[in-house]
C-alpha positions in Angstrom: -37.2 -99.0 -49.0 -34.3 -97.8 -46.9 -31.8 -99.9 -48.9 -33.1 -98.3 -52.1 -32.6 -94.8 -50.6 -29.1 -95.6 -49.5 -28.4 -96.9 -53.0 -29.7 -93.7 -54.6 -27.6 -91.5 -52.4 -24.5 -93.6 -53.2 -25.1 -93.3 -56.9 -25.5 -89.5 -56.5 -22.2 -89.3 -54.8 -20.4 -91.3 -57.5 -21.7 -89.2 -60.4 -21.0 -86.0 -58.5 -24.6 -84.9 -57.8 -25.2 -82.9 -54.6 -27.5 -83.6 -51.7 -29.5 -80.7 -50.2 -26.9 -80.1 -47.5 -24.0 -80.2 -50.0 -25.8 -77.5 -52.2 -25.6 -74.9 -49.5 -23.3 -71.9 -50.3 -21.3 -69.9 -47.8 -20.3 -66.5 -49.3 -17.6 -64.3 -48.0 -18.2 -60.5 -47.7 -15.1 -58.4 -46.9 -15.3 -54.6 -46.1 -13.4 -51.9 -44.3 -16.0 -50.5 -41.8 -15.4 -51.4 -38.1 -17.7 -53.7 -36.2 -19.7 -50.7 -34.7 -20.2 -48.8 -37.9 -23.5 -48.8 -39.7 -21.8 -50.4 -42.7 -21.2 -53.6 -40.7 -24.8 -53.4 -39.3 -26.1 -53.3 -42.9 -23.8 -56.2 -43.8 -25.4 -58.3 -41.0 -28.9 -57.2 -42.1 -28.1 -58.3 -45.6 -26.7 -61.7 -44.4 -29.7 -62.4 -42.2 -32.1 -61.5 -45.0 -30.4 -63.7 -47.6 -30.2 -66.6 -45.2 -33.8 -66.3 -44.2 -35.2 -65.9 -47.7 -33.2 -68.8 -49.1 -34.0 -71.1 -46.2 -30.3 -71.3 -45.3 -29.2 -72.4 -48.8 -27.0 -69.2 -48.9 -25.2 -67.9 -45.8 -22.9 -64.9 -45.7 -19.7 -64.7 -43.7 -18.8 -61.1 -42.9 -15.2 -59.9 -42.5 -15.2 -56.2 -41.3 -12.4 -53.8 -40.5 -10.1 -54.9 -43.3 -9.8 -58.5 -41.9 -9.2 -59.8 -45.4 -6.8 -57.1 -46.5 -6.9 -53.4 -47.4 -9.7 -52.2 -49.7 -7.8 -52.5 -53.0 -6.6 -56.0 -52.1 -10.1 -57.1 -51.2 -11.5 -55.7 -54.4 -8.9 -57.5 -56.4 -9.7 -60.8 -54.7 -13.4 -60.1 -55.4 -12.7 -59.6 -59.1 -10.7 -62.9 -59.1 -13.5 -64.7 -57.3 -11.5 -65.5 -54.2 -13.8 -63.3 -52.2 -17.5 -63.4 -53.2 -18.5 -59.9 -52.3 -17.0 -56.6 -51.2 -18.1 -53.0 -50.5 -15.6 -50.7 -52.4 -16.0 -47.0 -52.9 -16.5 -45.6 -56.4 -12.9 -44.4 -56.2 -11.6 -47.9 -55.8 -13.8 -49.1 -58.6 -12.2 -46.5 -60.9 -9.4 -48.9 -61.4 -11.8 -51.0 -63.4 -14.0 -48.2 -64.9 -13.0 -44.6 -65.3 -16.6 -43.7 -65.2 -16.6 -44.5 -61.4 -13.7 -42.0 -61.1 -16.2 -39.2 -61.9 -18.4 -39.8 -58.9 -16.2 -38.1 -56.3 -15.8 -34.9 -58.3 -15.4 -32.2 -55.6 -18.6 -30.3 -54.8 -20.6 -32.1 -57.5 -23.8 -32.6 -55.4 -26.3 -30.3 -53.7 -27.0 -32.9 -51.0 -27.7 -36.5 -50.2 -30.9 -36.8 -52.2 -29.2 -35.3 -55.3 -26.4 -37.8 -55.0 -28.8 -40.7 -54.7 -30.8 -39.6 -57.7 -27.6 -39.5 -59.8 -26.0 -42.7 -58.6 -29.0 -45.0 -58.3 -30.4 -44.1 -61.8 -28.6 -42.7 -64.8 -25.1 -43.2 -63.5 -25.3 -46.9 -62.8 -27.2 -47.5 -66.0 -24.2 -45.9 -67.8 -21.5 -47.6 -65.8 -22.6 -51.1 -64.7 -21.5 -52.8 -67.9 -17.9 -51.8 -67.2 -18.1 -53.7 -63.9 -19.4 -56.8 -65.6 -16.5 -56.7 -68.1 -14.2 -56.6 -65.1 -15.9 -59.6 -63.5 -18.2 -57.9 -61.0 -21.9 -57.6 -60.7 -23.4 -54.4 -59.2 -25.9 -55.2 -56.5 -26.8 -51.8 -54.8 -25.4 -48.5 -53.6 -24.9 -48.4 -49.8 -23.5 -45.3 -48.0 -20.3 -43.7 -46.7 -21.1 -40.0 -46.9 -20.0 -36.5 -47.6 -16.4 -36.1 -46.5 -15.3 -33.3 -44.1 -12.0 -32.0 -43.1 -10.4 -32.3 -39.6 -7.0 -31.1 -38.3 -5.1 -30.5 -35.1 -3.7 -27.0 -36.0 -6.5 -24.5 -36.5 -10.1 -24.0 -37.3 -11.0 -24.0 -41.0 -13.3 -21.1 -42.1 -11.9 -20.1 -45.4 -9.8 -21.9 -48.2 -6.7 -20.0 -47.0 -7.0 -21.8 -43.6 -6.1 -25.1 -45.4 -2.9 -23.8 -46.9 0.2 -25.5 -45.5 -1.6 -28.2 -43.6 -0.4 -31.8 -44.1 -3.5 -33.8 -44.9 -4.0 -37.5 -45.3 -6.2 -38.6 -48.1 -7.0 -42.0 -49.6 -5.4 -42.8 -53.0 -8.4 -41.4 -55.0 -7.3 -38.4 -57.1 -10.5 -36.6 -56.3 -9.6 -36.2 -52.7 -6.0 -35.5 -53.3 -6.6 -32.9 -56.0 -9.2 -31.1 -53.9 -6.9 -30.8 -50.9 -4.0 -29.7 -53.1 -6.1 -27.1 -54.9 -6.7 -25.6 -51.4 -3.0 -25.5 -50.7 -2.6 -28.5 -48.5 0.3 -30.9 -48.6 -1.2 -34.4 -49.2 0.0 -37.7 -48.0 -1.5 -41.1 -48.9 -1.7 -43.3 -45.8 -3.6 -46.6 -45.4 -6.7 -46.0 -43.3 -5.6 -48.7 -40.8 -2.4 -46.7 -40.2 -4.2 -43.3 -39.9 -4.8 -43.2 -36.2 -1.1 -43.7 -35.4 -0.1 -41.2 -38.2 -2.3 -38.5 -36.6 -1.1 -39.4 -33.1 2.6 -39.1 -34.1 2.0 -35.9 -36.1 3.0 -37.4 -39.4 0.0 -35.5 -40.8 -2.0 -32.6 -39.3 -5.3 -33.8 -40.5 -7.5 -36.0 -42.7 -10.9 -36.0 -44.4 -13.8 -38.4 -43.9 -17.6 -38.5 -43.2 -18.8 -37.6 -39.7 -19.8 -41.2 -39.0 -16.2 -42.3 -39.6 -14.7 -39.4 -37.5 -17.0 -40.5 -34.7 -16.9 -44.3 -35.0 -13.1 -44.5 -35.5 -12.4 -41.9 -32.7 -10.6 -39.5 -35.0 -11.5 -36.9 -32.4 -8.9 -38.2 -30.0 -6.1 -36.5 -32.0 -8.1 -33.9 -34.0 -9.3 -30.7 -32.4 -11.0 -29.1 -35.4 -13.7 -30.3 -37.7 -14.8 -28.2 -40.8 -18.0 -29.3 -42.4 -16.8 -28.8 -46.0 -18.7 -31.8 -47.6 -16.2 -31.5 -50.4 -16.7 -35.0 -51.9 -19.3 -37.7 -51.7 -18.8 -41.4 -52.0 -20.5 -44.6 -50.9 -19.9 -48.2 -50.4 -20.9 -50.1 -53.6 -22.0 -53.6 -53.0 -20.6 -55.8 -55.7 -20.4 -59.6 -56.2 -17.9 -61.7 -58.2 -19.5 -62.7 -61.5 -18.1 -66.2 -60.9 -20.2 -66.4 -57.7 -23.2 -64.7 -59.3 -23.4 -67.2 -62.1 -23.6 -70.0 -59.5 -26.9 -68.6 -58.2 -30.3 -69.5 -59.5 -32.4 -66.6 -60.9 -34.5 -66.6 -57.8 -31.4 -66.4 -55.6 -30.0 -63.6 -57.7 -33.2 -61.6 -57.2 -33.1 -62.2 -53.4 -29.5 -61.1 -53.2 -30.2 -57.9 -55.1 -33.3 -57.1 -53.1 -31.7 -57.7 -49.7 -28.6 -55.6 -50.8 -30.9 -52.7 -51.7 -32.8 -53.1 -48.4 -29.5 -53.1 -46.4 -28.2 -50.1 -48.4 -31.3 -48.1 -47.7 -31.0 -48.9 -44.0 -27.4 -47.7 -44.0 -28.3 -44.5 -45.8 -31.1 -43.7 -43.4 -29.1 -44.7 -40.3 -26.1 -42.5 -41.1 -28.2 -39.5 -42.1 -30.3 -39.8 -39.0 -27.2 -40.1 -36.8 -25.1 -37.3 -38.3 -26.5 -34.3 -36.4 -26.3 -36.2 -33.1 -22.8 -37.3 -33.8 -21.7 -33.7 -34.5 -23.1 -32.7 -31.1 -21.2 -35.6 -29.5 -18.0 -34.6 -31.2 -18.4 -31.1 -29.8 -19.0 -32.5 -26.4 -15.8 -34.6 -26.8 -13.8 -31.4 -27.4 -13.9 -30.8 -31.2 -14.5 -27.3 -32.5 -16.9 -27.5 -35.5 -17.1 -24.9 -38.2 -19.4 -24.5 -41.1 -17.5 -22.7 -43.9 -19.0 -21.1 -47.0 -18.5 -24.0 -49.4 -18.9 -21.7 -52.4 -15.5 -20.2 -51.6 -14.0 -23.7 -51.6 -15.6 -24.8 -54.8 -14.3 -21.7 -56.5 -10.8 -23.0 -55.9 -11.4 -26.4 -57.6 -10.4 -25.4 -61.2 -7.0 -27.3 -61.0 -8.7 -30.3 -59.4 -11.3 -30.5 -62.2 -8.5 -30.3 -64.8 -6.7 -33.2 -63.1 -9.9 -35.2 -62.9 -10.6 -34.6 -66.6 -7.1 -35.9 -67.5 -7.6 -38.9 -65.3 -11.1 -40.1 -66.2 -11.3 -38.7 -69.7 -12.9 -35.4 -70.9 -15.9 -37.3 -72.6 -16.6 -39.3 -69.4 -16.5 -36.2 -67.2 -18.7 -34.2 -69.6 -21.3 -36.9 -69.7 -21.2 -37.3 -65.9 -21.8 -33.5 -65.4 -24.8 -33.7 -67.7 -26.2 -36.5 -65.5 -25.5 -34.4 -62.4 -27.2 -31.3 -63.9 -30.2 -33.2 -65.1 -30.8 -34.6 -61.6 -30.9 -31.2 -59.8 
């Protein structure tokens, strides 16, 4: 009997069939949050869930803190199938679908629940096909948060307080145009280079969610935090279509369900932690202000025009209808 089994295995090897152990898949997930951030905790939760529910047939190797390259590079490798999964923002996905460029329209949302209602439902129903055409499969929305403004020069209480400040933003037009509409001088600097740029005074300030300001110790060089909440974005969990097509229907369902579970965990974790982190930032020496955001939104006309030219008037108009309907 043993000789027969050995013969069968030998035949399988010759014709290219896989044994159970050879069928196991190790998937790479690259992202930009550091090891302590809730984004990496969610990634671990996702990896554990997938491994457990597939009985180890699928494992997920996590590469946080830009270990596989900066976000645009990781996303490009994901599109090509070199990396299996990534967690880009909607702004990064705008390179492959202008619809995603609409998401970070300044002051578009009334709060987290409003943003979730837009992005989890009608928006992704409208935009997911663009990702598939680019070679990506949408799994779930995770979190990043509403972005707020810090600087080392003065407290921000009115739009005029932003005038003349040198502010770092990511490459997304939404962030750049919002800061420039307020009179800031904008510089695009890779996030990995931001701490040194702030320390050396290359820029006066930057804008990011509270969780990032806390986890990445932005407070070490920034005295003032203004809770402007000017744009919202999130990590978007996507998989290479090349990898997706290798999964069985059952595995695909597991991956999607575990991604949503991890995303919901990240959302709740960051929202629960935000108020406590603001208190900790104050204890660490930051002066926190809560400006009237209506005054800031009133300055966004030039930013909206630039966004319209970038993403297309029809796209922006349809997106605004989605936003209004979700209120």
